[in-house]
C-alpha positions as CSV (number, residue, x, y, z in Angstrom):
1,M,19.8,22.7,-4.3
2,K,17.9,19.1,-5.6
3,R,14.6,18.6,-3.7
4,K,15.3,15.7,-1.0
5,S,13.7,12.0,-2.2
6,K,10.5,11.2,-0.6
7,T,9.2,7.5,0.4
8,A,5.8,6.2,1.0
9,L,3.8,3.2,2.2
10,G,0.8,1.7,0.5
11,I,-1.1,-1.3,2.4
12,D,-4.5,-2.5,0.6
13,I,-6.5,-5.0,1.9
14,S,-9.7,-7.0,0.3
15,E,-11.3,-10.4,1.0
16,H,-9.0,-12.2,-0.9
17,R,-5.4,-10.3,-1.2
18,I,-2.9,-8.3,0.7
19,S,-1.2,-5.6,-1.2
20,V,1.5,-3.2,-0.2
21,A,3.3,-0.8,-2.5
22,L,6.4,1.3,-1.7
23,L,7.2,4.2,-3.5
24,K,9.7,7.1,-3.8
25,K,9.6,10.8,-5.3
26,T,12.7,12.5,-6.6
27,A,13.3,15.6,-8.3
28,S,12.3,13.9,-11.7
29,D,9.9,11.4,-10.9
30,V,8.2,8.6,-8.8
31,K,9.5,5.2,-8.9
32,L,8.5,2.1,-7.3
33,L,11.0,0.3,-4.9
34,R,9.4,-2.5,-3.6
35,Q,5.6,-4.5,-3.9
36,G,4.2,-7.6,-2.7
37,Q,0.9,-9.8,-2.7
38,T,-0.3,-12.1,-0.6
39,E,-3.3,-14.5,0.4
40,V,-5.5,-13.2,3.2
41,P,-5.0,-15.8,5.6
42,D,-8.5,-18.2,6.0
43,G,-10.6,-16.6,9.1
44,A,-9.0,-13.4,9.1
45,I,-11.9,-11.5,7.3
46,T,-14.9,-12.8,7.3
47,N,-18.2,-10.8,5.2
48,G,-15.9,-8.0,4.5
49,N,-15.0,-7.5,8.2
50,I,-11.8,-8.3,10.2
51,T,-12.5,-11.3,12.5
52,N,-9.0,-12.3,13.6
53,P,-6.9,-9.1,14.1
54,A,-3.7,-11.3,15.1
55,L,-3.9,-13.6,11.9
56,L,-4.2,-10.6,9.6
57,G,-1.6,-8.6,11.4
58,A,1.2,-11.4,11.5
59,A,0.2,-11.5,7.6
60,I,1.3,-8.3,7.1
61,R,4.0,-8.2,8.9
62,S,5.6,-11.4,7.1
63,L,4.6,-9.8,3.6
64,L,6.7,-6.8,4.7
65,K,9.6,-9.0,5.8
66,K,9.5,-10.7,2.4
67,S,8.9,-8.1,0.3
68,R,12.0,-6.3,2.0
69,I,10.1,-2.9,3.1
70,S,11.5,-1.7,6.5
71,A,8.8,1.2,6.0
72,R,6.9,1.8,9.7
73,Q,4.4,4.4,8.5
74,A,1.5,3.5,5.7
75,V,-1.3,4.9,4.3
76,V,-3.6,2.5,4.1
77,S,-7.1,1.3,2.9
78,L,-10.3,0.5,4.8
79,V,-11.3,-2.7,5.2
80,A,-15.1,-2.9,6.7
81,K,-18.7,-3.2,5.8
82,P,-20.9,-1.4,6.0
83,V,-19.2,1.5,4.0
84,L,-21.4,4.6,2.9
85,V,-20.0,6.3,-0.2
86,Q,-22.6,9.8,-1.3
87,I,-22.2,12.7,-3.1
88,M,-24.5,15.1,-0.4
89,Q,-26.6,18.0,-1.7
90,L,-25.8,21.1,0.4
91,P,-29.1,23.2,1.8
92,E,-29.5,26.6,0.9
93,D,-29.6,27.3,4.5
94,L,-26.3,25.0,5.3
95,P,-25.7,25.3,9.4
96,S,-22.1,26.7,10.5
97,N,-21.3,23.1,11.9
98,I,-21.2,20.8,8.5
99,N,-20.1,17.7,10.3
100,A,-23.9,18.0,12.6
101,F,-25.3,17.9,9.2
102,I,-23.3,15.1,7.7
103,K,-24.2,13.2,11.0
104,S,-27.5,13.8,10.6
105,E,-27.6,12.6,7.1
106,I,-25.6,9.5,8.4
107,R,-27.9,8.4,11.0
108,H,-31.0,8.6,8.3
109,S,-29.3,6.5,5.8
110,P,-30.2,3.0,5.7
111,V,-26.5,1.8,5.7
112,L,-25.4,2.8,9.1
113,A,-28.6,4.1,10.8
114,G,-28.4,3.2,14.6
115,K,-24.6,2.7,14.2
116,E,-21.8,4.6,15.8
117,S,-20.0,6.3,12.8
118,E,-17.2,7.8,11.8
119,H,-17.0,10.0,8.5
120,D,-14.9,12.2,6.6
121,F,-15.8,14.3,3.5
122,C,-14.2,17.0,0.8
123,M,-16.1,19.7,-1.2
124,L,-16.6,19.2,-4.7
125,K,-16.6,21.8,-7.5
126,K,-20.1,23.3,-9.0
127,L,-20.5,22.2,-12.5
128,S,-22.6,24.5,-13.3
129,Q,-23.7,28.1,-11.9
130,N,-27.5,26.7,-10.7
131,E,-26.0,23.8,-9.0
132,M,-25.9,23.7,-5.4
133,G,-22.8,23.2,-3.1
134,R,-22.0,19.2,-3.0
135,I,-19.5,17.2,-0.6
136,F,-18.2,13.9,-1.3
137,V,-18.7,11.7,1.9
138,S,-17.3,8.3,3.2
139,A,-18.6,6.5,6.4
140,T,-18.6,3.5,8.5
141,D,-18.6,1.9,11.3
142,R,-16.7,3.1,14.1
143,D,-16.1,-0.3,16.0
144,K,-15.2,-2.0,12.7
145,L,-11.9,0.9,13.0
146,G,-11.0,-0.2,16.0
147,N,-9.9,-3.9,14.8
148,L,-8.6,-2.4,11.6
149,L,-6.1,-0.4,13.7
150,K,-5.5,-3.0,16.0
151,T,-4.6,-5.3,13.0
152,Y,-1.9,-2.5,12.1
153,S,-0.4,-1.9,15.4
154,I,-0.2,-6.3,15.7
155,A,1.7,-5.8,12.7
156,G,3.8,-2.9,13.9
157,I,2.7,-0.3,11.4
158,D,2.0,2.9,12.1
159,A,-1.7,4.0,10.0
160,T,-1.3,7.7,9.4
161,E,-4.5,7.6,7.3
162,I,-7.4,5.3,6.6
163,E,-8.8,5.6,3.2
164,P,-11.5,4.0,1.2
165,P,-10.3,1.7,-1.5
166,A,-11.6,3.4,-4.2
167,V,-10.4,7.2,-3.6
168,A,-6.4,5.5,-3.7
169,A,-7.6,3.6,-7.2
170,V,-8.8,7.0,-8.6
171,R,-6.2,8.4,-7.5
172,A,-3.2,6.2,-9.1
173,V,-5.0,6.4,-12.7
174,Y,-6.3,10.3,-12.6
175,D,-3.6,11.8,-14.4
176,K,-3.1,9.0,-17.1
177,K,-7.4,7.9,-17.1
178,I,-9.2,10.9,-16.2
179,C,-7.6,14.0,-16.6
180,D,-8.4,16.5,-19.4
181,R,-11.4,13.9,-20.5
182,Y,-13.5,17.6,-20.9
183,D,-15.3,15.7,-24.4
184,S,-16.5,12.2,-22.2
185,N,-18.0,11.1,-19.5
186,V,-15.3,9.1,-17.5
187,L,-16.7,6.1,-15.4
188,I,-14.2,4.0,-13.0
189,A,-15.6,0.9,-12.0
190,L,-13.0,-0.2,-9.0
191,V,-13.3,-4.4,-8.8
192,H,-12.3,-4.7,-5.2
193,G,-13.0,-8.3,-3.4
194,S,-16.8,-8.4,-3.6
195,V,-17.3,-4.6,-3.3
196,V,-17.5,-2.7,-6.8
197,T,-17.7,1.0,-6.6
198,I,-18.4,3.3,-9.4
199,C,-17.1,6.8,-9.9
200,V,-18.3,9.0,-12.9
201,F,-16.6,12.0,-13.5
202,R,-17.1,14.9,-15.6
203,K,-14.9,18.0,-16.7
204,D,-12.1,16.5,-14.2
205,E,-14.7,16.7,-11.6
206,L,-16.5,13.8,-9.6
207,D,-20.2,13.6,-10.2
208,F,-21.5,10.3,-9.1
209,V,-20.4,7.3,-6.6
210,R,-22.0,4.3,-6.2
211,S,-21.0,1.0,-4.3
212,I,-22.3,-2.1,-5.2
213,E,-22.0,-5.7,-3.1
214,I,-21.9,-8.7,-5.2
215,D,-21.5,-11.2,-2.3
216,S,-23.6,-13.9,-4.2
217,E,-21.7,-14.2,-7.5
218,A,-18.1,-13.3,-5.8
219,D,-17.1,-17.4,-6.5
220,D,-18.3,-17.7,-9.8
221,Q,-16.6,-15.4,-12.3
222,E,-19.1,-15.4,-15.1
223,A,-22.0,-14.1,-13.2
224,Y,-19.8,-11.5,-11.8
225,I,-18.6,-10.4,-14.6
226,D,-22.4,-9.9,-16.0
227,C,-23.2,-8.2,-12.4
228,C,-21.1,-5.4,-13.1
229,E,-21.8,-5.3,-16.5
230,R,-25.2,-4.8,-15.4
231,E,-24.2,-1.6,-13.0
232,I,-22.2,-0.1,-15.3
233,N,-24.9,-0.4,-17.9
234,S,-27.7,1.4,-15.6
235,V,-25.1,4.3,-14.1
236,I,-25.0,4.9,-18.1
237,Q,-29.0,4.8,-18.7
238,Y,-29.2,7.1,-16.0
239,Y,-26.8,9.6,-17.2
240,D,-28.5,9.6,-20.9
241,I,-32.0,9.6,-19.4
242,E,-31.4,12.5,-15.9
243,V,-28.9,14.4,-16.7
244,D,-29.3,16.7,-20.0
245,S,-25.6,18.3,-19.5
246,A,-23.9,15.2,-19.5
247,E,-21.3,14.6,-22.7
248,E,-22.8,11.1,-25.2
249,K,-19.0,9.7,-25.3
250,W,-18.6,7.4,-22.7
251,E,-15.0,6.1,-21.5
252,I,-15.1,3.0,-19.2
253,L,-12.3,1.8,-17.1
254,A,-12.4,-1.6,-14.8
255,V,-9.7,-1.1,-11.7
256,L,-9.1,-5.0,-11.3
257,E,-8.3,-6.0,-7.5
258,N,-10.0,-9.2,-7.3
259,P,-7.3,-12.1,-8.0
260,T,-10.7,-14.8,-8.8
261,V,-11.7,-12.4,-11.8
262,Q,-9.2,-12.7,-14.9
263,A,-8.2,-9.6,-16.3
264,N,-8.7,-10.2,-20.5
265,D,-11.9,-12.1,-19.4
266,L,-13.5,-9.1,-17.8
267,E,-12.2,-6.5,-20.4
268,F,-13.4,-8.7,-23.1
269,A,-16.8,-8.6,-22.0
270,L,-16.6,-4.9,-21.6
271,Q,-15.5,-4.2,-24.7
272,K,-18.3,-6.4,-26.0
273,S,-21.1,-4.6,-24.4
274,F,-19.3,-0.7,-24.1
275,G,-17.2,-1.1,-27.3
276,L,-13.4,-0.6,-28.0
277,N,-13.0,2.3,-24.9
278,A,-13.8,0.0,-22.3
279,N,-10.5,-0.9,-21.0
280,V,-9.2,-3.2,-17.5
281,C,-6.4,-1.5,-15.2
282,S,-4.6,-4.4,-13.2
283,S,-1.5,-5.1,-11.5
284,G,-0.2,-6.3,-14.8
285,T,-0.4,-3.1,-16.8
286,F,0.3,-0.7,-13.6
287,Y,3.1,1.3,-15.3
288,N,0.9,2.0,-18.3
289,D,-1.7,2.9,-16.5
290,T,-0.2,5.5,-13.8
291,V,2.7,8.4,-13.9
292,I,5.1,6.0,-11.7
293,A,8.3,5.2,-13.6
294,G,8.9,1.9,-15.0
295,N,11.3,-0.7,-13.2
296,D,12.6,-3.6,-14.7
297,K,13.1,-5.6,-12.0
298,I,9.5,-5.3,-10.8
299,E,7.1,-6.7,-13.2
300,Q,3.5,-5.6,-11.2
301,C,1.9,-3.6,-8.7
302,S,-1.3,-3.7,-7.0
303,I,-3.0,-0.3,-8.4
304,T,-4.8,0.7,-5.4
305,A,-1.6,0.2,-3.0
306,A,-0.1,2.5,-5.0
307,G,-2.5,5.0,-4.9
308,L,-2.7,5.1,-1.3
309,A,1.1,5.7,-1.1
310,M,0.9,8.7,-3.3
311,R,-1.2,10.4,-1.1
312,N,1.5,11.0,1.0
313,I,3.8,12.3,-1.6
314,E,1.5,14.2,-3.7
315,V,1.5,13.5,-7.3
316,S,-1.5,13.0,-8.3
317,G,-3.1,16.1,-9.8
318,M,-7.1,14.9,-7.9
319,N,-7.8,16.8,-5.2
320,L,-9.9,14.2,-3.3
321,A,-8.5,12.5,-0.3
322,M,-10.3,10.9,2.7
323,N,-9.2,9.9,6.5
324,L,-11.1,7.7,8.5
325,T,-9.1,7.4,11.3
326,P,-11.0,8.2,14.5
327,L,-9.8,11.3,16.4
328,E,-9.6,8.8,19.6
329,A,-6.5,7.0,17.7
330,E,-5.1,10.4,16.5
331,E,-5.0,11.9,20.2
332,M,-3.4,8.8,21.6
333,K,-0.7,8.9,19.1
334,A,-0.5,12.4,19.9
335,T,0.3,11.2,23.5
336,R,2.7,8.5,22.6
337,Q,4.9,10.9,20.4
338,F,4.8,13.5,23.8
339,A,6.1,10.8,25.8
340,L,8.8,9.6,23.5
341,V,9.7,13.2,23.2
342,V,9.8,13.4,27.4
343,A,11.5,10.2,27.8
344,N,14.5,11.5,25.0
345,M,14.7,14.4,26.6
346,A,15.4,12.5,30.3
347,A,17.8,10.1,28.3
348,V,19.9,13.2,27.2
349,V,20.1,14.7,30.2
350,L,21.3,11.4,31.8
351,L,23.6,10.9,29.3
352,I,24.9,14.7,30.2
353,T,25.1,13.9,33.7
354,F,27.2,10.9,33.1
355,I,29.4,13.2,30.7
356,F,30.4,16.1,33.7
357,A,30.5,12.8,35.8
358,G,33.5,11.7,34.1
359,I,34.9,15.1,32.9
360,L,34.8,16.3,37.2
361,R,36.6,12.6,38.0
362,L,39.2,13.6,35.4
363,H,39.6,17.0,37.1
364,L,39.7,15.3,40.1
365,G,42.4,12.8,39.6
366,Q,44.5,15.8,37.9
367,T,43.8,18.2,41.1
368,Q,44.8,15.1,43.5
369,K,48.1,14.5,41.3
370,V,48.9,18.5,41.8
371,M,48.2,18.2,45.6
372,E,50.8,14.9,46.0
373,Q,53.1,17.2,43.6
374,R,52.7,20.1,45.4
375,K,53.1,17.7,48.7
376,T,56.4,16.4,47.9
377,A,57.8,20.4,47.2
378,D,56.6,22.1,50.0
379,T,54.2,20.8,52.3
380,E,54.0,23.5,54.5
381,N,53.6,26.4,52.3
382,N,50.8,24.9,50.2
383,I,48.7,22.8,52.9
384,E,45.7,26.0,53.5
385,Q,45.3,26.5,49.4
386,L,45.3,22.2,49.3
387,L,42.7,22.1,51.8
388,S,40.7,24.8,49.8
389,D,41.2,22.9,46.4
390,Q,40.0,19.6,48.3
391,R,37.0,21.7,49.4
392,H,35.8,23.2,46.5
393,V,36.1,19.2,45.0
394,N,33.7,18.0,47.9
395,I,31.1,20.4,47.6
396,Q,31.4,19.7,43.4
397,I,31.0,15.7,44.1
398,A,28.0,16.2,47.0
399,S,26.5,18.4,44.1
400,L,27.1,16.0,41.3
401,S,26.3,13.0,43.6
402,N,22.8,14.7,44.4
403,K,21.8,15.2,40.6
404,K,22.9,11.8,39.8
405,E,20.6,10.5,42.7
406,R,17.4,12.8,41.5
407,M,18.1,11.3,38.0
408,R,18.0,7.8,39.6
409,E,14.7,8.4,41.5
410,I,13.3,10.0,38.6
411,F,13.8,6.6,36.3
412,E,13.1,4.4,38.8
413,T,9.7,5.6,39.8
414,K,7.0,4.0,38.7
415,E,4.5,6.8,38.6
416,E,3.1,8.3,35.5
417,Y,1.7,12.0,35.7
418,L,-0.8,13.1,33.0
419,W,1.1,16.3,33.0
420,P,0.1,17.3,29.2
421,Q,-3.4,17.4,30.3
422,I,-2.5,19.1,33.6
423,L,-0.7,21.5,31.6
424,D,-3.5,21.8,28.9
425,D,-5.5,22.7,31.5
426,I,-3.9,25.0,33.4
427,R,-3.4,27.2,30.0
428,K,-7.2,26.9,28.8
429,N,-7.9,28.6,32.3
430,T,-5.4,31.0,32.4
431,P,-6.8,34.7,31.8
432,A,-5.9,37.2,29.3
433,S,-4.5,39.3,32.1
434,L,-2.5,37.1,33.9
435,Y,0.5,35.6,33.0
436,I,2.7,32.8,34.4
437,T,6.6,32.8,35.2
438,S,7.1,30.0,36.9
439,I,5.7,26.3,37.8
440,S,7.3,24.1,40.4
441,N,6.3,21.1,42.1
442,R,7.2,21.1,45.8
443,D,6.2,18.0,46.5
444,D,4.2,15.0,45.1
445,A,1.1,16.8,45.3
446,D,1.1,20.3,45.2
447,L,2.1,22.8,42.4
448,I,3.4,26.2,42.6
449,L,2.2,28.8,39.9
450,Q,3.7,32.1,40.3
451,G,3.4,35.2,38.1
452,N,1.7,38.9,37.6
453,A,-1.2,39.6,36.7
454,T,-2.8,43.6,36.2
455,S,-5.1,43.0,39.3
456,F,-6.2,41.1,42.6
457,K,-9.4,40.1,40.5
458,S,-8.1,37.8,38.0
459,I,-5.8,36.0,40.4
460,H,-8.9,35.0,42.3
461,I,-10.8,34.3,39.0
462,F,-8.3,32.3,37.7
463,T,-7.8,30.1,41.4
464,E,-11.5,29.3,41.1
465,L,-11.1,28.2,38.0
466,L,-8.2,25.9,38.6
467,G,-10.1,24.6,41.4
468,K,-12.7,23.0,38.8
469,S,-10.2,21.6,37.0
470,L,-10.4,17.6,36.9
471,Y,-6.9,17.2,37.7
472,I,-6.5,19.8,40.5
473,Q,-8.1,18.8,43.8
474,S,-8.3,22.8,45.3
475,A,-6.2,25.8,44.3
476,V,-5.9,28.8,47.0
477,V,-4.0,31.8,46.5
478,S,-0.8,32.1,48.9
479,Q,0.5,35.7,48.3
480,T,0.0,38.6,46.5
481,Q,1.9,41.9,46.4
482,K,2.0,45.0,44.5
483,N,5.5,44.5,41.7
484,L,8.2,46.5,42.5
485,H,10.2,46.2,39.4
486,V,6.8,46.1,36.7
487,E,4.2,49.3,37.7
488,G,0.4,48.4,37.5
489,M,1.2,44.3,38.0
490,V,0.2,42.6,40.9
491,A,2.9,39.5,41.8
492,Y,1.0,36.3,42.7
493,S,1.8,32.7,44.3
494,I,-1.0,30.1,43.8
495,T,-0.7,26.5,45.4
496,C,-2.8,23.8,43.8
497,V,-3.1,20.3,45.1
498,L,-3.4,18.1,42.3
499,S,-5.8,15.5,42.2
500,P,-4.9,12.2,43.6
501,D,-7.2,9.8,41.6
502,Q,-5.9,11.6,37.9
503,G,-2.2,10.6,38.4
């Protein structure tokens, strides 16, 4: 059986450019279906942060339309400053909650000190037996993520994951440029707007990360390239002096995502300083640097945008992945999905009701036709049967009309109840010695819970816990009795009054 194809969209944004890439994974390879690039509108991003979400969101929406991309879910790059990217050494007495350790380290970092941060991390392999455990951490100011999510909401895109652009760029070139280089150190420099992120891989494993701001040279290509050379050279010197086990041979790769810098000029400068093992990957060398199959109709594509899309179709051997989406955004997304499911179910119920109404009208018409025929043939002998049929039809009509009226009331009501939270609260407070067989809503405020328990004590404990719930104003045991059908069980009924302040 052939494996179904899968598509994935990646969107990368720097200070200068918006890039999109739509990939498709088939049973044999990965294809580039669509790509697009456009300039960031003036005033949309200032000093690396989104300052006009509406303007930037409209530009993204326009680019997707122009590129003929209809996908509405995407992996997106992080657009925020400041950003912390760091490899942390784990202590010997590591606490059980590793997130608490990371938050403590972030609070003491000069980059995010005093800010409410959002972070994610992934474990790194040990390069030697004597080495302590290490983690790769990325973090940023949580307020900046709010503007990013607002931007994509305006663009009509569901941002499923938010990832640092350096991670995506490395993922895109990993199989071609990093994997199986055991005899050399591989240095990847992502030139992304005014930020250069340098990563060093040893034996296929991430060993070093540094992010550098070069805003002062951003408008001067020569000064920008000189700054890149200095930073790369300082990292190599650090390894030559401080890391005894590092290989002497170096392979240097710059992934260029800054349209103000010419790829040929950057490559010439790097090769002049570091030799022929220094190369530049750009949108024009996309097919040579990634595992994406060639497409004669598309000549270029952003490497970082493609790396973001590759995250969701699992075509890279790299084991690094980050997601800086705030937990609150994930919960809101889950709530919207639940509401959509409920709405779809209600629509199905309404549709079924209308279908049954049509069937009933058809049967009614047939019954009336038969009644007319019987009345003509033998009115006296069949009058009682006809009246019985008529009563049966009236009962069915009344029942269906009642159901239709109830459905109309449900769909016309403007109240929104927090049923997912209420039911989840009941589930959390249910003791192990008790189970619920029925939940019913007697009116707008009362909730009736019925079921069985192993003891009277567990029923009263459950009632007390329900009374402490944020969503339940009060709870009382309305009935208890021994279960006549199940030996050793106590049947109960609990009446709950929902809190009016919680919907």
